[in-house]
N, CA, C and O atoms as a GROMACS GRO file, in nm:
protein
  604
    1MET      N    1   1.360  12.525  25.764
    1MET     CA    2   1.325  12.608  25.640
    1MET      C    3   1.389  12.544  25.504
    1MET      O    4   1.511  12.527  25.501
    2LYS      N    5   1.323  12.513  25.409
    2LYS     CA    6   1.381  12.457  25.264
    2LYS      C    7   1.375  12.595  25.191
    2LYS      O    8   1.277  12.669  25.184
    3THR      N    9   1.504  12.616  25.136
    3THR     CA   10   1.553  12.727  25.048
    3THR      C   11   1.559  12.670  24.900
    3THR      O   12   1.610  12.561  24.871
    4ILE      N   13   1.497  12.762  24.807
    4ILE     CA   14   1.482  12.715  24.651
    4ILE      C   15   1.541  12.825  24.592
    4ILE      O   16   1.498  12.938  24.616
    5THR      N   17   1.655  12.803  24.500
    5THR     CA   18   1.680  12.902  24.400
    5THR      C   19   1.645  12.903  24.263
    5THR      O   20   1.692  12.810  24.198
    6LEU      N   21   1.582  12.979  24.210
    6LEU     CA   22   1.544  12.972  24.048
    6LEU      C   23   1.657  13.035  23.982
    6LEU      O   24   1.714  13.137  24.023
    7THR      N   25   1.688  12.965  23.873
    7THR     CA   26   1.788  13.010  23.797
    7THR      C   27   1.765  13.032  23.637
    7THR      O   28   1.841  13.091  23.561
    8HIS      N   29   1.652  12.975  23.608
    8HIS     CA   30   1.600  12.981  23.449
    8HIS      C   31   1.455  12.990  23.450
    8HIS      O   32   1.383  12.969  23.548
    9SER      N   33   1.411  13.032  23.305
    9SER     CA   34   1.288  13.030  23.283
    9SER      C   35   1.204  12.887  23.294
    9SER      O   36   1.251  12.779  23.257
   10GLY      N   37   1.083  12.904  23.348
   10GLY     CA   38   0.984  12.802  23.342
   10GLY      C   39   0.880  12.819  23.440
   10GLY      O   40   0.872  12.919  23.511
   11SER      N   41   0.796  12.718  23.444
   11SER     CA   42   0.690  12.726  23.547
   11SER      C   43   0.723  12.611  23.646
   11SER      O   44   0.745  12.491  23.627
   12TYR      N   45   0.718  12.680  23.752
   12TYR     CA   46   0.747  12.624  23.901
   12TYR      C   47   0.620  12.615  24.009
   12TYR      O   48   0.549  12.715  24.020
   13THR      N   49   0.595  12.518  24.076
   13THR     CA   50   0.500  12.498  24.153
   13THR      C   51   0.539  12.432  24.287
   13THR      O   52   0.587  12.319  24.286
   14TYR      N   53   0.521  12.498  24.399
   14TYR     CA   54   0.560  12.422  24.532
   14TYR      C   55   0.451  12.443  24.614
   14TYR      O   56   0.383  12.545  24.622
   15THR      N   57   0.436  12.327  24.680
   15THR     CA   58   0.319  12.314  24.755
   15THR      C   59   0.347  12.260  24.920
   15THR      O   60   0.395  12.150  24.946
   16LEU      N   61   0.314  12.344  25.005
   16LEU     CA   62   0.334  12.339  25.139
   16LEU      C   63   0.211  12.242  25.196
   16LEU      O   64   0.093  12.277  25.197
   17SER      N   65   0.256  12.122  25.238
   17SER     CA   66   0.110  12.016  25.249
   17SER      C   67   0.123  11.970  25.371
   17SER      O   68   0.030  11.901  25.415
   18GLN      N   69   0.266  12.002  25.471
   18GLN     CA   70   0.261  11.969  25.620
   18GLN      C   71   0.253  12.088  25.716
   18GLN      O   72   0.330  12.183  25.699
   19ALA      N   73   0.170  12.088  25.805
   19ALA     CA   74   0.137  12.178  25.899
   19ALA      C   75   0.281  12.232  25.973
   19ALA      O   76   0.355  12.154  26.033
   20GLY      N   77   0.308  12.382  25.957
   20GLY     CA   78   0.449  12.422  26.027
   20GLY      C   79   0.542  12.427  25.923
   20GLY      O   80   0.656  12.468  25.948
   21SER      N   81   0.509  12.387  25.796
   21SER     CA   82   0.638  12.402  25.688
   21SER      C   83   0.657  12.529  25.644
   21SER      O   84   0.565  12.611  25.642
   22GLU      N   85   0.785  12.558  25.603
   22GLU     CA   86   0.842  12.657  25.557
   22GLU      C   87   0.935  12.674  25.435
   22GLU      O   88   1.022  12.590  25.414
   23LEU      N   89   0.914  12.798  25.339
   23LEU     CA   90   0.970  12.790  25.218
   23LEU      C   91   1.022  12.910  25.174
   23LEU      O   92   0.947  13.007  25.182
   24ALA      N   93   1.146  12.928  25.125
   24ALA     CA   94   1.210  13.048  25.071
   24ALA      C   95   1.245  13.031  24.925
   24ALA      O   96   1.330  12.946  24.895
   25VAL      N   97   1.188  13.101  24.835
   25VAL     CA   98   1.209  13.081  24.708
   25VAL      C   99   1.285  13.222  24.653
   25VAL      O  100   1.231  13.332  24.669
   26ILE      N  101   1.402  13.208  24.594
   26ILE     CA  102   1.475  13.326  24.548
   26ILE      C  103   1.520  13.313  24.424
   26ILE      O  104   1.580  13.211  24.392
   27GLY      N  105   1.500  13.408  24.342
   27GLY     CA  106   1.529  13.423  24.202
   27GLY      C  107   1.604  13.553  24.175
   27GLY      O  108   1.546  13.657  24.206
   28ARG      N  109   1.736  13.561  24.117
   28ARG     CA  110   1.815  13.655  24.082
   28ARG      C  111   1.851  13.665  23.924
   28ARG      O  112   1.903  13.563  23.879
   29PHE      N  113   1.833  13.763  23.840
   29PHE     CA  114   1.856  13.733  23.727
   29PHE      C  115   1.921  13.871  23.631
   29PHE      O  116   1.880  13.985  23.651
   30TRP      N  117   1.998  13.847  23.556
   30TRP     CA  118   2.069  13.969  23.497
   30TRP      C  119   2.062  13.926  23.364
   30TRP      O  120   2.134  13.834  23.323
   31LEU      N  121   1.957  14.002  23.275
   31LEU     CA  122   1.935  13.972  23.130
   31LEU      C  123   2.015  14.104  23.042
   31LEU      O  124   2.019  14.222  23.078
   32LYS      N  125   2.069  14.049  22.932
   32LYS     CA  126   2.113  14.150  22.854
   32LYS      C  127   2.119  14.126  22.711
   32LYS      O  128   2.084  14.016  22.666
   33GLY      N  129   2.166  14.233  22.625
   33GLY     CA  130   2.139  14.178  22.440
   33GLY      C  131   1.979  14.158  22.447
   33GLY      O  132   1.904  14.246  22.491
   34GLN      N  133   1.930  14.021  22.393
   34GLN     CA  134   1.803  14.012  22.357
   34GLN      C  135   1.757  13.889  22.452
   34GLN      O  136   1.672  13.814  22.405
   35ASP      N  137   1.796  13.865  22.557
   35ASP     CA  138   1.782  13.773  22.651
   35ASP      C  139   1.639  13.770  22.695
   35ASP      O  140   1.594  13.882  22.721
   36GLN      N  141   1.553  13.663  22.712
   36GLN     CA  142   1.423  13.669  22.750
   36GLN      C  143   1.398  13.570  22.871
   36GLN      O  144   1.445  13.456  22.866
   37LEU      N  145   1.328  13.612  22.978
   37LEU     CA  146   1.301  13.520  23.104
   37LEU      C  147   1.160  13.500  23.113
   37LEU      O  148   1.093  13.603  23.123
   38ASP      N  149   1.103  13.397  23.111
   38ASP     CA  150   0.953  13.386  23.139
   38ASP      C  151   0.950  13.321  23.265
   38ASP      O  152   1.010  13.215  23.249
   39LEU      N  153   0.905  13.332  23.397
   39LEU     CA  154   0.910  13.276  23.474
   39LEU      C  155   0.767  13.273  23.554
   39LEU      O  156   0.722  13.377  23.603
   40HIS      N  157   0.704  13.158  23.562
   40HIS     CA  158   0.568  13.150  23.644
   40HIS      C  159   0.579  13.040  23.766
   40HIS      O  160   0.613  12.922  23.759
   41LEU      N  161   0.542  13.115  23.873
   41LEU     CA  162   0.592  13.061  23.998
   41LEU      C  163   0.430  13.038  24.064
   41LEU      O  164   0.347  13.125  24.039
   42THR      N  165   0.398  12.938  24.135
   42THR     CA  166   0.279  12.922  24.222
   42THR      C  167   0.333  12.860  24.352
   42THR      O  168   0.409  12.764  24.358
   43ILE      N  169   0.293  12.917  24.437
   43ILE     CA  170   0.314  12.870  24.599
   43ILE      C  171   0.178  12.830  24.640
   43ILE      O  172   0.083  12.907  24.638
   44ILE      N  173   0.172  12.692  24.681
   44ILE     CA  174   0.019  12.655  24.725
   44ILE      C  175   0.027  12.622  24.873
   44ILE      O  176   0.098  12.528  24.908
   45HIS      N  177  -0.032  12.684  24.950
   45HIS     CA  178  -0.038  12.654  25.100
   45HIS      C  179  -0.165  12.569  25.130
   45HIS      O  180  -0.278  12.616  25.118
   46ALA      N  181  -0.138  12.423  25.175
   46ALA     CA  182  -0.254  12.337  25.180
   46ALA      C  183  -0.248  12.283  25.296
   46ALA      O  184  -0.301  12.174  25.319
   47ALA      N  185  -0.173  12.361  25.397
   47ALA     CA  186  -0.173  12.309  25.549
   47ALA      C  187  -0.194  12.413  25.655
   47ALA      O  188  -0.166  12.526  25.614
   48PRO      N  189  -0.228  12.408  25.761
   48PRO     CA  190  -0.224  12.530  25.835
   48PRO      C  191  -0.065  12.556  25.884
   48PRO      O  192   0.026  12.473  25.877
   49ARG      N  193  -0.057  12.685  25.932
   49ARG     CA  194   0.070  12.737  25.991
   49ARG      C  195   0.182  12.724  25.918
   49ARG      O  196   0.290  12.689  25.965
   50THR      N  197   0.155  12.759  25.763
   50THR     CA  198   0.267  12.728  25.665
   50THR      C  199   0.313  12.859  25.649
   50THR      O  200   0.248  12.956  25.687
   51SER      N  201   0.442  12.868  25.584
   51SER     CA  202   0.508  13.015  25.566
   51SER      C  203   0.578  13.031  25.441
   51SER      O  204   0.663  12.943  25.432
   52ALA      N  205   0.577  13.083  25.374
   52ALA     CA  206   0.659  13.119  25.234
   52ALA      C  207   0.691  13.263  25.222
   52ALA      O  208   0.607  13.350  25.246
   53THR      N  209   0.826  13.291  25.182
   53THR     CA  210   0.878  13.407  25.137
   53THR      C  211   0.949  13.393  24.980
   53THR      O  212   1.043  13.319  24.950
   54THR      N  213   0.880  13.479  24.898
   54THR     CA  214   0.940  13.463  24.760
   54THR      C  215   1.016  13.613  24.708
   54THR      O  216   0.959  13.722  24.715
   55SER      N  217   1.130  13.596  24.665
   55SER     CA  218   1.180  13.734  24.617
   55SER      C  219   1.241  13.692  24.493
   55SER      O  220   1.331  13.609  24.483
   56LEU      N  221   1.184  13.761  24.396
   56LEU     CA  222   1.223  13.758  24.232
   56LEU      C  223   1.298  13.901  24.195
   56LEU      O  224   1.231  14.004  24.198
   57LYS      N  225   1.418  13.904  24.165
   57LYS     CA  226   1.455  14.027  24.090
   57LYS      C  227   1.526  14.024  23.976
   57LYS      O  228   1.589  13.921  23.950
   58ALA      N  229   1.527  14.116  23.903
   58ALA     CA  230   1.608  14.093  23.759
   58ALA      C  231   1.654  14.238  23.732
   58ALA      O  232   1.585  14.334  23.766
   59VAL      N  233   1.773  14.251  23.670
   59VAL     CA  234   1.830  14.342  23.613
   59VAL      C  235   1.821  14.323  23.456
   59VAL      O  236   1.870  14.220  23.412
   60VAL      N  237   1.763  14.415  23.367
   60VAL     CA  238   1.731  14.394  23.234
   60VAL      C  239   1.788  14.524  23.150
   60VAL      O  240   1.751  14.642  23.162
   61ALA      N  241   1.885  14.469  23.065
   61ALA     CA  242   1.960  14.566  22.955
   61ALA      C  243   1.936  14.538  22.828
   61ALA      O  244   1.874  14.437  22.795
   62GLY      N  245   1.982  14.622  22.747
   62GLY     CA  246   1.967  14.594  22.592
   62GLY      C  247   1.835  14.569  22.571
   62GLY      O  248   1.752  14.621  22.646
   63ARG      N  249   1.797  14.484  22.464
   63ARG     CA  250   1.656  14.450  22.457
   63ARG      C  251   1.592  14.334  22.539
   63ARG      O  252   1.502  14.259  22.501
   64GLY      N  253   1.655  14.336  22.656
   64GLY     CA  254   1.618  14.202  22.728
   64GLY      C  255   1.463  14.220  22.752
   64GLY      O  256   1.419  14.333  22.732
   65VAL      N  257   1.386  14.135  22.788
   65VAL     CA  258   1.272  14.106  22.832
   65VAL      C  259   1.250  14.010  22.935
   65VAL      O  260   1.282  13.893  22.917
   66VAL      N  261   1.194  14.054  23.050
   66VAL     CA  262   1.163  13.964  23.172
   66VAL      C  263   0.985  13.976  23.180
   66VAL      O  264   0.917  14.076  23.156
   67ASN      N  265   0.946  13.859  23.217
   67ASN     CA  266   0.807  13.814  23.274
   67ASN      C  267   0.806  13.742  23.389
   67ASN      O  268   0.827  13.621  23.386
   68PHE      N  269   0.779  13.809  23.507
   68PHE     CA  270   0.720  13.734  23.635
   68PHE      C  271   0.591  13.726  23.649
   68PHE      O  272   0.524  13.829  23.656
   69ASN      N  273   0.534  13.599  23.654
   69ASN     CA  274   0.404  13.595  23.724
   69ASN      C  275   0.427  13.491  23.837
   69ASN      O  276   0.465  13.374  23.835
   70GLY      N  277   0.389  13.577  23.939
   70GLY     CA  278   0.350  13.461  24.079
   70GLY      C  279   0.248  13.447  24.128
   70GLY      O  280   0.166  13.537  24.114
   71THR      N  281   0.219  13.342  24.197
   71THR     CA  282   0.073  13.335  24.234
   71THR      C  283   0.108  13.260  24.395
   71THR      O  284   0.179  13.162  24.418
   72ILE      N  285   0.033  13.345  24.490
   72ILE     CA  286   0.016  13.256  24.633
   72ILE      C  287  -0.126  13.199  24.632
   72ILE      O  288  -0.217  13.274  24.600
   73ILE      N  289  -0.152  13.067  24.665
   73ILE     CA  290  -0.266  13.008  24.655
   73ILE      C  291  -0.297  12.981  24.829
   73ILE      O  292  -0.197  12.923  24.870
   74VAL      N  293  -0.377  12.996  24.921
   74VAL     CA  294  -0.410  12.946  25.020
   74VAL      C  295  -0.541  12.867  25.030
   74VAL      O  296  -0.648  12.927  25.038
   75LYS      N  297  -0.531  12.729  25.030
   75LYS     CA  298  -0.656  12.636  25.027
   75LYS      C  299  -0.720  12.658  25.132
   75LYS      O  300  -0.669  12.711  25.231
   76PRO      N  301  -0.836  12.621  25.125
   76PRO     CA  302  -0.940  12.593  25.263
   76PRO      C  303  -0.878  12.519  25.356
   76PRO      O  304  -0.823  12.413  25.328
   77GLY      N  305  -0.883  12.576  25.491
   77GLY     CA  306  -0.840  12.506  25.608
   77GLY      C  307  -0.688  12.544  25.606
   77GLY      O  308  -0.629  12.484  25.695
   78ALA      N  309  -0.626  12.606  25.549
   78ALA     CA  310  -0.483  12.635  25.565
   78ALA      C  311  -0.457  12.771  25.638
   78ALA      O  312  -0.376  12.857  25.602
   79SER      N  313  -0.542  12.776  25.750
   79SER     CA  314  -0.546  12.889  25.830
   79SER      C  315  -0.404  12.926  25.909
   79SER      O  316  -0.325  12.831  25.915
   80GLN      N  317  -0.362  13.046  25.967
   80GLN     CA  318  -0.244  13.100  26.013
   80GLN      C  319  -0.132  13.066  25.908
   80GLN      O  320  -0.032  13.004  25.945
   81THR      N  321  -0.145  13.105  25.782
   81THR     CA  322  -0.054  13.102  25.690
   81THR      C  323   0.008  13.218  25.662
   81THR      O  324  -0.069  13.314  25.652
   82ASN      N  325   0.134  13.243  25.644
   82ASN     CA  326   0.193  13.379  25.638
   82ASN      C  327   0.289  13.320  25.487
   82ASN      O  328   0.350  13.216  25.460
   83SER      N  329   0.260  13.450  25.414
   83SER     CA  330   0.318  13.419  25.266
   83SER      C  331   0.330  13.562  25.227
   83SER      O  332   0.249  13.650  25.256
   84PHE      N  333   0.464  13.582  25.141
   84PHE     CA  334   0.498  13.707  25.088
   84PHE      C  335   0.569  13.670  24.940
   84PHE      O  336   0.657  13.586  24.920
   85LEU      N  337   0.508  13.754  24.848
   85LEU     CA  338   0.580  13.758  24.690
   85LEU      C  339   0.588  13.912  24.668
   85LEU      O  340   0.508  14.006  24.676
   86GLU      N  341   0.756  13.890  24.627
   86GLU     CA  342   0.824  14.011  24.584
   86GLU      C  343   0.873  13.996  24.446
   86GLU      O  344   0.948  13.903  24.420
   87GLU      N  345   0.834  14.084  24.351
   87GLU     CA  346   0.877  14.077  24.216
   87GLU      C  347   0.933  14.228  24.182
   87GLU      O  348   0.849  14.316  24.164
   88ARG      N  349   1.058  14.257  24.174
   88ARG     CA  350   1.126  14.367  24.137
   88ARG      C  351   1.201  14.357  24.021
   88ARG      O  352   1.267  14.256  23.997
   89VAL      N  353   1.196  14.473  23.934
   89VAL     CA  354   1.286  14.464  23.809
   89VAL      C  355   1.351  14.599  23.789
   89VAL      O  356   1.275  14.695  23.796
   90LEU      N  357   1.486  14.625  23.765
   90LEU     CA  358   1.559  14.720  23.722
   90LEU      C  359   1.582  14.741  23.569
   90LEU      O  360   1.649  14.655  23.511
   91LEU      N  361   1.541  14.832  23.510
   91LEU     CA  362   1.562  14.851  23.371
   91LEU      C  363   1.668  14.925  23.327
   91LEU      O  364   1.645  15.044  23.352
   92LEU      N  365   1.777  14.909  23.271
   92LEU     CA  366   1.902  14.968  23.210
   92LEU      C  367   1.915  15.035  23.108
   92LEU      O  368   1.999  15.122  23.090
   93SER      N  369   1.808  14.987  23.014
   93SER     CA  370   1.802  15.064  22.895
   93SER      C  371   1.634  15.104  22.844
   93SER      O  372   1.534  15.053  22.894
   94GLU      N  373   1.634  15.186  22.756
   94GLU     CA  374   1.496  15.219  22.717
   94GLU      C  375   1.432  15.100  22.631
   94GLU      O  376   1.310  15.097  22.612
   95LYS      N  377   1.505  15.019  22.586
   95LYS     CA  378   1.449  14.925  22.508
   95LYS      C  379   1.406  14.774  22.584
   95LYS      O  380   1.338  14.682  22.539
   96ALA      N  381   1.468  14.787  22.702
   96ALA     CA  382   1.441  14.665  22.800
   96ALA      C  383   1.296  14.687  22.837
   96ALA      O  384   1.244  14.798  22.849
   97ARG      N  385   1.231  14.562  22.856
   97ARG     CA  386   1.114  14.543  22.890
   97ARG      C  387   1.058  14.431  23.001
   97ARG      O  388   1.086  14.311  22.996
   98ALA      N  389   0.974  14.495  23.100
   98ALA     CA  390   0.943  14.366  23.199
   98ALA      C  391   0.781  14.396  23.221
   98ALA      O  392   0.714  14.496  23.198
   99ASN      N  393   0.743  14.255  23.280
   99ASN     CA  394   0.617  14.262  23.326
   99ASN      C  395   0.628  14.201  23.465
   99ASN      O  396   0.711  14.110  23.469
  100ALA      N  397   0.567  14.228  23.580
  100ALA     CA  398   0.553  14.167  23.711
  100ALA      C  399   0.404  14.178  23.758
  100ALA      O  400   0.344  14.279  23.795
  101ILE      N  401   0.357  14.049  23.747
  101ILE     CA  402   0.206  14.036  23.788
  101ILE      C  403   0.208  13.942  23.914
  101ILE      O  404   0.225  13.821  23.896
  102PRO      N  405   0.194  13.987  24.026
  102PRO     CA  406   0.171  13.912  24.147
  102PRO      C  407   0.025  13.894  24.154
  102PRO      O  408  -0.056  13.982  24.127
  103ASN      N  409  -0.012  13.739  24.202
  103ASN     CA  410  -0.153  13.720  24.221
  103ASN      C  411  -0.163  13.660  24.366
  103ASN      O  412  -0.074  13.587  24.408
  104LEU      N  413  -0.276  13.692  24.445
  104LEU     CA  414  -0.305  13.625  24.559
  104LEU      C  415  -0.440  13.552  24.523
  104LEU      O  416  -0.521  13.605  24.447
  105GLU      N  417  -0.461  13.423  24.583
  105GLU     CA  418  -0.600  13.357  24.588
  105GLU      C  419  -0.600  13.294  24.712
  105GLU      O  420  -0.523  13.202  24.742
  106ILE      N  421  -0.716  13.360  24.810
  106ILE     CA  422  -0.702  13.325  24.941
  106ILE      C  423  -0.837  13.275  24.968
  106ILE      O  424  -0.933  13.352  24.966
  107MET      N  425  -0.848  13.154  24.993
  107MET     CA  426  -0.965  13.061  25.056
  107MET      C  427  -0.979  13.024  25.196
  107MET      O  428  -1.061  12.940  25.233
  108SER      N  429  -0.900  13.086  25.276
  108SER     CA  430  -0.914  13.061  25.403
  108SER      C  431  -0.894  13.178  25.499
  108SER      O  432  -0.818  13.269  25.466
  109ALA      N  433  -0.959  13.181  25.614
  109ALA     CA  434  -0.944  13.311  25.695
  109ALA      C  435  -0.847  13.295  25.784
  109ALA      O  436  -0.795  13.183  25.789
  110ASP      N  437  -0.799  13.400  25.873
  110ASP     CA  438  -0.691  13.404  25.960
  110ASP      C  439  -0.537  13.373  25.897
  110ASP      O  440  -0.447  13.305  25.947
  111VAL      N  441  -0.539  13.447  25.770
  111VAL     CA  442  -0.414  13.436  25.704
  111VAL      C  443  -0.327  13.583  25.695
  111VAL      O  444  -0.389  13.685  25.727
  112LYS      N  445  -0.205  13.594  25.659
  112LYS     CA  446  -0.129  13.687  25.661
  112LYS      C  447  -0.049  13.686  25.480
  112LYS      O  448   0.059  13.631  25.460
  113CYS      N  449  -0.110  13.740  25.395
  113CYS     CA  450  -0.052  13.717  25.266
  113CYS      C  451  -0.041  13.848  25.189
  113CYS      O  452  -0.144  13.916  25.176
  114SER      N  453   0.058  13.884  25.145
  114SER     CA  454   0.076  14.018  25.057
  114SER      C  455   0.179  13.982  24.922
  114SER      O  456   0.239  13.877  24.901
  115HIS      N  457   0.177  14.093  24.849
  115HIS     CA  458   0.272  14.088  24.762
  115HIS      C  459   0.334  14.223  24.724
  115HIS      O  460   0.299  14.324  24.785
  116ALA      N  461   0.407  14.229  24.646
  116ALA     CA  462   0.480  14.365  24.591
  116ALA      C  463   0.524  14.360  24.479
  116ALA      O  464   0.561  14.246  24.449
  117ALA      N  465   0.543  14.463  24.375
  117ALA     CA  466   0.599  14.442  24.232
  117ALA      C  467   0.640  14.594  24.229
  117ALA      O  468   0.581  14.685  24.287
  118ALA      N  469   0.727  14.601  24.167
  118ALA     CA  470   0.805  14.744  24.123
  118ALA      C  471   0.890  14.709  23.981
  118ALA      O  472   0.950  14.603  23.964
  119ILE      N  473   0.884  14.800  23.899
  119ILE     CA  474   0.983  14.809  23.789
  119ILE      C  475   1.009  14.947  23.776
  119ILE      O  476   0.921  15.033  23.788
  120GLY      N  477   1.140  14.974  23.748
  120GLY     CA  478   1.201  15.106  23.757
  120GLY      C  479   1.352  15.111  23.699
  120GLY      O  480   1.415  15.013  23.658
  121GLN      N  481   1.398  15.243  23.703
  121GLN     CA  482   1.535  15.244  23.656
  121GLN      C  483   1.639  15.301  23.772
  121GLN      O  484   1.594  15.342  23.880
  122ILE      N  485   1.766  15.303  23.748
  122ILE     CA  486   1.849  15.352  23.808
  122ILE      C  487   1.813  15.503  23.874
  122ILE      O  488   1.783  15.597  23.800
  123ASP      N  489   1.819  15.515  24.005
  123ASP     CA  490   1.816  15.674  24.044
  123ASP      C  491   1.943  15.744  24.010
  123ASP      O  492   2.060  15.707  24.016
  124ALA      N  493   1.888  15.853  23.971
  124ALA     CA  494   1.981  15.963  23.885
  124ALA      C  495   2.106  16.022  24.003
  124ALA      O  496   2.227  16.041  23.989
  125ASP      N  497   2.026  16.038  24.105
  125ASP     CA  498   2.117  16.092  24.190
  125ASP      C  499   2.218  15.990  24.250
  125ASP      O  500   2.329  16.035  24.280
  126GLN      N  501   2.192  15.859  24.272
  126GLN     CA  502   2.279  15.774  24.299
  126GLN      C  503   2.387  15.747  24.207
  126GLN      O  504   2.500  15.715  24.243
  127LEU      N  505   2.344  15.764  24.066
  127LEU     CA  506   2.478  15.727  23.970
  127LEU      C  507   2.532  15.863  23.972
  127LEU      O  508   2.654  15.856  23.965
  128PHE      N  509   2.487  15.995  23.979
  128PHE     CA  510   2.587  16.101  23.987
  128PHE      C  511   2.660  16.116  24.089
  128PHE      O  512   2.766  16.178  24.076
  129TYR      N  513   2.620  16.060  24.223
  129TYR     CA  514   2.731  16.042  24.339
  129TYR      C  515   2.846  15.950  24.294
  129TYR      O  516   2.964  15.982  24.308
  130LEU      N  517   2.806  15.844  24.244
  130LEU     CA  518   2.909  15.742  24.214
  130LEU      C  519   3.002  15.795  24.102
  130LEU      O  520   3.123  15.778  24.117
  131MET      N  521   2.951  15.867  23.978
  131MET     CA  522   3.038  15.935  23.914
  131MET      C  523   3.120  16.057  23.965
  131MET      O  524   3.236  16.081  23.929
  132SER      N  525   3.052  16.128  24.049
  132SER     CA  526   3.113  16.256  24.098
  132SER      C  527   3.262  16.179  24.179
  132SER      O  528   3.363  16.248  24.192
  133ARG      N  529   3.258  16.056  24.222
  133ARG     CA  530   3.363  16.025  24.287
  133ARG      C  531   3.454  15.947  24.222
  133ARG      O  532   3.539  15.878  24.279
  134GLY      N  533   3.436  15.957  24.080
  134GLY     CA  534   3.563  15.903  23.983
  134GLY      C  535   3.522  15.785  23.898
  134GLY      O  536   3.592  15.742  23.807
  135LEU      N  537   3.397  15.732  23.935
  135LEU     CA  538   3.372  15.606  23.852
  135LEU      C  539   3.301  15.655  23.718
  135LEU      O  540   3.236  15.760  23.710
  136SER      N  541   3.325  15.556  23.603
  136SER     CA  542   3.271  15.584  23.487
  136SER      C  543   3.122  15.547  23.493
  136SER      O  544   3.074  15.464  23.570
  137ARG      N  545   3.057  15.618  23.400
  137ARG     CA  546   2.916  15.563  23.402
  137ARG      C  547   2.886  15.417  23.393
  137ARG      O  548   2.803  15.367  23.470
  138PRO      N  549   2.956  15.337  23.292
  138PRO     CA  550   2.903  15.207  23.284
  138PRO      C  551   2.970  15.109  23.443
  138PRO      O  552   2.912  15.011  23.491
  139ARG      N  553   3.078  15.159  23.487
  139ARG     CA  554   3.118  15.104  23.627
  139ARG      C  555   3.015  15.140  23.736
  139ARG      O  556   2.982  15.050  23.812
  140ALA      N  557   2.952  15.283  23.754
  140ALA     CA  558   2.884  15.289  23.846
  140ALA      C  559   2.750  15.253  23.805
  140ALA      O  560   2.673  15.260  23.901
  141THR      N  561   2.686  15.212  23.684
  141THR     CA  562   2.554  15.148  23.639
  141THR      C  563   2.574  15.009  23.714
  141THR      O  564   2.488  14.969  23.793
  142HIS      N  565   2.684  14.940  23.688
  142HIS     CA  566   2.694  14.820  23.722
  142HIS      C  567   2.704  14.788  23.857
  142HIS      O  568   2.669  14.678  23.896
  143LEU      N  569   2.756  14.884  23.942
  143LEU     CA  570   2.763  14.854  24.113
  143LEU      C  571   2.622  14.900  24.137
  143LEU      O  572   2.567  14.836  24.227
  144LEU      N  573   2.556  14.984  24.087
  144LEU     CA  574   2.431  14.988  24.156
  144LEU      C  575   2.330  14.870  24.117
  144LEU      O  576   2.250  14.817  24.194
  145ALA      N  577   2.351  14.840  23.973
  145ALA     CA  578   2.255  14.722  23.935
  145ALA      C  579   2.298  14.587  24.029
  145ALA      O  580   2.210  14.510  24.066
  146GLN      N  581   2.429  14.567  24.061
  146GLN     CA  582   2.470  14.452  24.142
  146GLN      C  583   2.418  14.460  24.300
  146GLN      O  584   2.390  14.366  24.374
  147GLY      N  585   2.414  14.612  24.329
  147GLY     CA  586   2.373  14.605  24.466
  147GLY      C  587   2.222  14.596  24.482
  147GLY      O  588   2.178  14.574  24.595
  148PHE      N  589   2.131  14.613  24.368
  148PHE     CA  590   1.993  14.598  24.366
  148PHE      C  591   1.987  14.419  24.364
  148PHE      O  592   1.901  14.357  24.427
  149LEU      N  593   2.058  14.375  24.310
  149LEU     CA  594   2.037  14.237  24.302
  149LEU      C  595   2.079  14.129  24.430
  149LEU      O  596   2.049  14.012  24.454
  150ASP      N  597   2.160  14.226  24.495
  150ASP     CA  598   2.204  14.163  24.633
  150ASP      C  599   2.141  14.197  24.746
  150ASP      O  600   2.164  14.137  24.851
  151THR      N  601   2.056  14.296  24.737
  151THR     CA  602   1.972  14.293  24.868
  151THR      C  603   1.846  14.238  24.862
  151THR      O  604   1.775  14.232  24.963
   0.00000   0.00000   0.00000
């Protein structure tokens, strides 16, 4: 299996053109201040029995903005493809913004393709629990955000 780690904004396209090939794409981002991340990712399955797993996560603080736009394309004849696209964002401030737009374009039968997208904030109960154990709000927030990126 080939693993690719994304670290910057950009447009990325990966094509699985050999039967049985496997790909993992991972992106972990922490934006603060007025940082902006625009990531466009396309995974193309052009051969049968290919597999891809994509996991994009971002923590956004301050006035940061993240835009995830991921697409899985399964070409005709690429049967028995298995592909998953995950886009998740944790917002740490009221001025932080995020867009997560997963897409599927399936032109073949007998495939397993799915996607997930979520944008949310830190769970108040988790934050309270850590603070009740003596952690400051900033330290507790940092630990929860780091845990989000590490999973």
